[in-house]
C-alpha positions in Angstrom: 30.5 9.6 -6.3 27.0 10.7 -7.4 24.9 12.8 -5.0 22.5 10.9 -2.9 18.7 11.1 -3.6 17.1 12.9 -0.8 13.8 11.4 0.4 11.7 12.8 3.2 8.6 11.6 5.1 6.0 13.7 6.8 4.4 11.2 9.1 6.1 8.2 10.7 3.1 5.9 11.4 3.0 2.2 10.5 3.0 2.7 6.7 5.5 5.5 6.6 7.9 3.7 9.0 7.6 0.5 7.0 8.5 2.3 3.7 11.5 3.9 5.5 12.7 0.6 6.9 12.2 -1.0 3.4 14.6 1.6 2.0 17.1 1.3 4.8 17.1 -2.5 4.6 18.1 -2.8 1.0 20.6 -1.6 -1.6 18.6 1.6 -2.1 20.1 2.9 1.2 23.5 3.4 -0.5 22.0 6.0 -2.9 19.4 7.6 -0.7 19.4 10.0 2.3 16.2 9.6 4.3 14.7 12.3 6.6 11.5 12.3 8.5 9.2 14.4 10.7 6.4 13.3 13.0 4.9 15.2 16.0 5.4 12.1 18.0 9.1 12.3 19.0 9.2 8.6 20.2 8.5 7.5 16.6 11.4 9.6 15.3 13.7 8.3 18.0 13.2 4.7 16.8 13.8 5.7 13.2 17.1 7.6 13.9 18.5 4.3 15.2 18.0 2.9 11.7 20.0 5.8 10.2 17.1 8.1 9.4 17.6 11.9 9.9 15.0 13.5 12.2 13.6 16.9 11.2 12.0 19.4 13.5 9.1 20.2 11.2 7.5 19.3 7.9 8.9 22.4 6.4 12.4 21.3 7.2 11.7 18.0 5.3 10.6 20.1 2.4 13.7 22.2 2.4 16.0 19.2 2.5 14.3 16.7 0.2 13.3 16.3 -3.4 10.9 13.4 -2.8 8.4 14.1 0.0 6.2 11.3 1.2 2.9 12.5 2.7 2.3 9.6 5.1 -0.5 11.1 7.1 -4.3 10.4 7.3 -6.5 12.0 4.6 -8.2 14.3 7.2 -4.7 15.7 8.1 -3.8 16.7 4.5 -5.2 20.2 4.5 -3.4 21.1 7.7 -0.1 19.5 6.6 -0.1 21.0 3.1 -0.8 24.5 4.6 2.2 24.1 6.8 4.6 23.0 4.0 3.4 24.8 0.9 6.0 27.5 1.2 8.7 24.9 0.9 7.3 23.5 -2.4 9.5 24.0 -5.5 9.1 22.9 -9.1 11.6 20.2 -8.3 9.6 18.7 -5.4 7.9 15.4 -6.0 5.1 14.7 -3.6 4.2 11.0 -2.9 0.8 10.5 -1.4 -0.2 7.2 0.2 -3.6 8.3 1.4 -6.9 7.0 0.0 -9.0 9.5 -1.9 -6.4 12.3 -2.1 -6.0 13.4 -5.7 -3.0 15.1 -7.4 -5.3 18.0 -8.3 -6.0 18.6 -4.6 -2.3 18.5 -3.6 -1.5 20.9 -6.5 -4.4 23.3 -5.4 -2.8 23.5 -2.0 0.8 23.9 -3.0 1.9 24.7 -6.6 -0.4 24.4 -9.6 2.3 22.5 -11.5 3.6 20.4 -8.5 4.8 17.0 -9.3 2.7 14.2 -7.7 2.9 10.4 -7.5 -0.2 8.7 -6.0 0.3 5.4 -4.3 -2.1 2.8 -2.8 0.0 0.5 -0.7 -1.2 -2.2 1.7 -0.3 -3.4 5.1 1.8 -6.5 4.1 4.3 -3.8 3.2 5.1 -3.9 7.0 6.7 -7.3 6.4 8.3 -6.4 3.1 5.7 -8.2 1.0 3.5 -5.3 0.0 1.5 -4.8 -3.2 1.5 -1.1 -4.2 -0.3 0.6 -7.1 1.2 3.8 -8.4 0.0 6.6 -10.7 2.1 9.5 -12.1 0.6 13.0 -12.4 2.0 15.6 -14.8 4.6 17.1 -14.8 6.3 14.3 -12.9 9.0 12.8 -15.2 9.4 9.1 -16.0 12.7 9.0 -14.2 11.2 10.5 -11.0 8.3 8.1 -11.2 10.7 5.1 -11.5 12.6 6.3 -8.4 9.4 6.2 -6.4 8.5 2.8 -7.9 11.9 1.5 -6.8 11.2 2.4 -3.2 7.9 0.4 -3.2 9.6 -2.5 -5.0 12.0 -2.6 -2.0 8.9 -3.4 0.2 7.2 -5.9 -2.1 5.9 -5.4 -5.7 4.4 -2.4 -7.5 2.2 -1.8 -10.6 1.5 1.3 -12.6 -2.0 2.5 -13.1 -3.7 5.5 -14.8 -4.5 8.2 -12.2 -8.2 7.8 -12.9 -8.2 4.2 -11.6 -6.5 4.8 -8.3 -9.8 4.7 -6.4 -11.0 1.5 -8.1 -7.7 -0.3 -7.2 -8.2 0.2 -3.5 -10.5 -2.8 -3.2 -8.0 -5.0 -5.1 -4.9 -4.4 -3.0 -5.4 -1.7 -0.4 -8.5 -3.0 1.4 -8.4 -6.6 0.3 -6.2 -7.8 3.1 -9.0 -7.1 5.5 -11.4 -9.0 3.3 -9.0 -12.0 3.2 -8.6 -11.9 7.0 -12.4 -12.1 7.4 -12.4 -15.1 5.0 -9.6 -16.7 7.1 -11.5 -16.1 10.3 -14.5 -18.1 9.0 -12.3 -21.1 8.4 -10.5 -20.8 11.7 -13.9 -20.4 13.5 -15.2 -23.5 11.8 -12.1 -25.5 12.9 -12.6 -24.3 16.5 -16.2 -25.5 16.3 -15.0 -28.9 15.3 -12.5 -29.0 18.1 -9.4 -28.1 16.1 -7.3 -25.4 17.8 -6.2 -22.2 16.1 -2.6 -23.2 16.7 -3.2 -25.9 14.2 -5.8 -24.5 11.8 -4.3 -21.0 11.3 -0.8 -22.1 10.1 -2.4 -24.6 7.8 -4.9 -22.2 6.3 -2.3 -19.4 6.1 0.1 -21.7 4.2 -2.7 -22.7 2.0 -3.2 -19.0 1.1 0.5 -18.5 0.4 0.6 -21.6 -1.7 -2.6 -20.7 -3.6 -1.2 -17.2 -4.3 1.9 -18.8 -5.7 -0.2 -21.0 -7.9 -2.1 -17.9 -9.2 1.1 -16.1 -10.1 3.6 -18.8 -11.0 1.8 -21.9 -12.2 0.7 -20.6 -15.6 -2.9 -21.9 -15.1 -6.0 -19.7 -15.4 -8.0 -19.2 -12.2 -10.8 -21.5 -13.6 -8.3 -24.2 -14.3 -6.8 -24.0 -10.8 -10.3 -24.4 -9.3 -10.9 -27.5 -11.4 -7.6 -29.0 -10.4 -8.7 -29.1 -6.8 -12.3 -30.2 -7.6 -12.5 -34.0 -8.1 -15.9 -35.1 -9.5 -18.2 -36.0 -6.7 -15.6 -35.0 -4.1 -15.4 -32.8 -1.0 -14.3 -29.6 -2.7 -17.2 -29.6 -5.1 -19.6 -30.1 -2.2 -18.1 -27.0 -0.5 -18.0 -25.0 -3.8 -21.7 -25.7 -4.3 -22.5 -23.9 -1.0 -20.3 -20.9 -2.0 -22.1 -20.7 -5.3 -25.5 -20.9 -3.6 -24.4 -18.0 -1.4 -23.4 -16.0 -4.4 -19.8 -15.5 -3.2 -18.6 -13.9 -6.4 -21.5 -11.4 -6.5 -21.0 -10.6 -2.8 -17.3 -9.9 -3.4 -18.3 -7.7 -6.4 -20.6 -5.7 -4.2 -17.9 -5.4 -1.5 -15.5 -3.9 -4.1 -18.1 -1.5 -5.4 -18.9 -0.3 -1.9 -15.2 0.2 -1.3 -14.8 2.3 -4.5 -17.9 4.3 -3.8 -16.5 5.3 -0.4 -13.2 6.2 -2.0 -15.0 8.7 -4.2 -16.9 10.1 -1.2 -13.6 10.7 0.6 -11.9 12.1 -2.5 -10.5 15.6 -2.4 
């Protein structure tokens, strides 16, 4: 029987807990031993019920695990890295899920040649349908990187990016759920104005999002072709699209993404 892969989490908030539950709820659990530390003992108590080992400190996680997920907010990184740096070895693989945190920064606070995988996940990961972008920093091996990818694939899908595009991808998968929710709100608000309750409009619109997403990924048609398929000449869809074009929807979305990326660079360290 091969030795289990030891995975640890420093931080057990929504995202960290979701990843842990993703591991424990699939075949990965057979080959992995998962540990966690969080200052909030109530969070750890819930996780131990799922078979996760509670640690008394971040340093204990470091001493017991090869793969260490840094699942804390960016502003907490300096403090956390200072607390755990003495436990870092050349075998440790840090996995950061925080926006703006670079591999270079983690290495500067721990070991100059520390192994780092940067990840931009998103909140649908909480339901096991996340979309996570990952980048590997030297000297992380391909095998180590694939182990981390397998963890995020257990919670949805993953894609590999160059490290220098991890800030640009935030708008595409990390922040985009919020933009989609705002878009959805506008439709639901319109329905309410017309006397249609949210109990009716929200499920219909949400299913339309799900179906449209499947058409994007599985139909084989290009985006432009899919738009045309819904747009009968002289019909209702074209009338609505005309208003979106007048409002420069595509340009507004582009500016939204640019602002998101700019902020990521401002937060970078």
